N, C-alpha and C positions, 0 to 999 in steps of 0.2 A: 386523563382526558379533559377531564374537567379542569384539571388546571393552564390545559391549553385553551379551556373554549373561556377560562376566567381570564385569559391573558389578553388576548382578542378581541375580552368582551362584545361577547358574541351577542348580547340581550341587546346591544345599541346597532346592529347591522337594521333593525327597519328602516332606516334611512335611505341606503344603496337597492333594499330589497323593493320597497313599495312603490319607491321613483321607476324603477324598471317595468312592476304590476300597471303602475297604472298606464305606463307609455302603452304597455304589450296591448290592456283594454281599450285603448283609442285606438290599436291600428285594427282592433275586430269590431268599432263602431266603423271603421271608415272602410270595412269591409273588404281589405286588401288583402293582397298573398303575406304571409309572414315565415319569413325564412327562420327556422326553428335552428336547424345548423349552426346560421350564424348569430341568432338572438341569445342561445344558450351558451354557445364560443363566450361570447360577448358577456354575458351575466357571471361567467366562472371564474374569467378574468376580472373584470369587475371586483366581485365579493371577493377574492381569494386577494387582491390590492387591497379593500376596506378593512379586511384585516391584518396584513399587512399595515399599514398604516397606525394602526389602532397600539399594535405593537410596540411600533419605533415608538409612537408616544410614552407610552408605559416604560418602556424601556430608557425615555433618555429621563420622564420626570422622577423617577427615582433614584436618579441621581442627585437629585433637591430638597424632594419631600420628606426623604426619612421613611419612607416606602418600600416593601421588598418585592421582590419581583417574587412571579409562583417555580422559579426555575431557577437555576446557578446564570447567571450572567452572561456564559461563553453559551450556554445551552439556547436562552434565551437569544442571542444575538442569529445561533444556526436557524431558531425558527423565521426568525426576518427575512434573511436570505434564501429561506427555501420556500417561504410565500412570494417575493418577491420576484423569483428565476421563474416560480410556476405560471404565475400572474404575466411575466413579460413573454414565457415563449407562447402563451394562448393567446396574448393581445398581436403578438405580431404574425403568429397563424391568421388570424382575424384580418390584420392589414393586407396578408401575401392575398387571402379568398376576396377581402375588398381593393384596397383604393389607399392613396397618398394622405387623402384627408382623415379618414382615422386613424393613419399612423400620427399624422401634427395633432389633430385632437383628442387620443388617448397619449402623445406624449404629455401635451400640456397640464392634463388631468395626471399624470405620473409623477410630473416637477413640481406639481402646486401638492401633491399629498408627500414627496420626502419633505419640502422645504417648508409643512406646516410645525413640524417638530424640533427637524436637523438644517442647523445653518446657521452663521452667525446672526441671525436678528430672525428668529421662526415666528412664523404667522401667528402662531397660535398665543404667544407674546407680544402682539400689536392688537391695533384698534377694529381689523376689517379681517379679525377669523370669520364671524356671522356670515359676512358678507361675501366672501369668498366658500366657506363653507355650504355656502346656500345656492352658488351658482352651478359652482365643480356638480354637487351631488344632485341638486333640484334642476338644470338644465343641461347639463352637459352627459348626463346618463341619459335622457330620454333624449334628446335630439339625437344622441350616436346610432339608439335605435330606430329611431325613423330614418334613419341617414341608410342604414345598412337592409332597411327594410322595403324603404320608400323606391320609385323609379328612380335610376337615372338623372341628373339633373334635376331633379326636384327642390334641390333645397342651393345646391350653389353645383355651380362648372367650373375645375380647378386643371389646368391646361397650364405648363409649364417645362421650356429648355434651357439649353446653355447662356442664350439672351435675353428673352424675356416669361418674364409670368404672368400669366392672366386670370382673370376673379370671375366670374359673373354669380352672382345672388340675386337668390329670388324671393323677394321682397315678404310678398304676401303667403307665400308656406313658413319661411322664417318667422317670420311674425305671429302666425296660427302656432309656430312650436311655441317662440318667446311667452305670447301665454296661457297656452297650458300651460309650462312651466313655472307660474307665478306660485299655484298651487305649491306643488313640492318644495319650492325653493324659499318660500317664507315658511311653510311647517320646518324645512331643518334648519334654516337659519333662531329661531325661535328655540330651537332645545340648545342652541350653542350658545346662545344669549341667556336666556334662564340658567345654564350652568355657572355663566362667567360672572351673571347677578349674585348669586348663590355662594362663588369661591370670590370676589371681590377684596373683599378683606384679607383672605391668605396669598391673592394672589401679587399682589401689592410687594408684600413680605421676598418672595421669589422674583423682584420687580418682572411681571408680568403687567401689562399693563393693558389690560382690555378697551371693549367699548365701555360697559357700564362707567370703569375708572373714569372714565372723562366725561359721560353724560349725567352722573350721579343715579344714585338709585330710584327716585324721581323720576326722572326722564327714561327709566330705561325701563322701568314698568309698563312707562305710558305708550313709548315703542313697543313694547311686548303684545301689547293689547292689540295697538295699533297694524302691528302687521300680522297678525291672526285676521283680524277683520276685510284685511286686505286681497285674503283668498275668498272669500266671498265676495267680494265686487267683481273677480278674475271669473268667478263663476257663472253668475247673471250676463259680465261683460263677454263671455264666449259663448253663451244662449241666445242672446239677443243678435251676436251675430253671426249664430247658425252653425257656429266649429261645431257647438255640442244640443243635443236633444234638449228640450223643455224639461224632461222628465228628470233631467240631470238638476235643477231645481230644489228638487226636493231636501238634495242636501242643505240648505240652507235648515233646515228643522236642526240641525246640527248643533247650531247656534247658543240652544238651552245648554247642554251640556259644556260646551266649549265655555261660554260664558262664565258659567260656573265652576271651573278648574281654572282662568284669566282671576275670579275673585277669591281663590281661594291662593293661587302664587301671590296676587298681591297684600293679601293679610300676613304674608309671612313666609321671607324666602331664606328653607336651609335647606341645604344639601337630602340628605336625610328623609325628609317630610316634606316638602311640597316641589323638588327639581321635576318627580313621577308628572306632575300635572302637564307638564310639556309632550311629554312621552305620551300622557292620555290621548293627549287635544293631536298631537300627530296619528294616532291609529284611526279618531272619531274622524279626522275630519281627510287623510289617504284614504281610509279602507271603505269611509260612506262611498267618495266619490268616485273611486276604483270601481265599485256594486256596482253606481250608477250607469258610470259608460259603458262597464259590461254589460246590461242592460237593457239598455240601450239600440245596441249591437243586436243582439238577442229579439226586440220587438221589431229594429226598423226593418 
């Protein structure tokens, strides 16, 4: 079990788990009905697929980075197929219980997860890994969870037949979901950015040209800081627009430890020493915001 948890890097799954919890807290704050059957089914499918994509990443990377897997390659590959198979089954069951929109959104996430490290030009070897990981973890997870819980037609209506396809988008609800997602998108992207900043020299040796390679170290560090500050601007905007309660402004206090971690990372970008600052900032920001949104629901 320890080898399995190491293989799928279980400690990195905060990105999908916290995005789910933040959205669940928002649903609670809205005082809307939460369909726990659909929500937990989605969480299981999402979480297993997250494990599978990490396993794929480790399986493929060990071919070039001279590291060894926790299992024989045949066993490691079998684990990947089991995780993907169960995740796909749960996802299709969720589609059967909901509609084709969930199939399209889930299928897009599934495709991106596979192509992240697999294929002729893997996403992880290109400069938009931060953007895509942020969007797929930070936006699609919240949006799908909101979609399966909110009344039909809240966000969009898709109708199709053999002759026409009709898509009606509700701008205000979709915009609300997008602004809420800014926080998990930014925090997730910065974990990837910090990882790539630390590894930029080693990545070039294996022909992996990530965003820091093109921006340079100095510009990448300034981007790292700016992305965190964007999460606070998003929180202020959501309170100003009355999407969230004023209580959530207490999250601004987390600027103190977050800035401290940013300065630590600015001083030294070493994977074994300072990469952890991006994880700490993720937990501080996402944990605090999730707790405050939930508390807002309790007192409203």
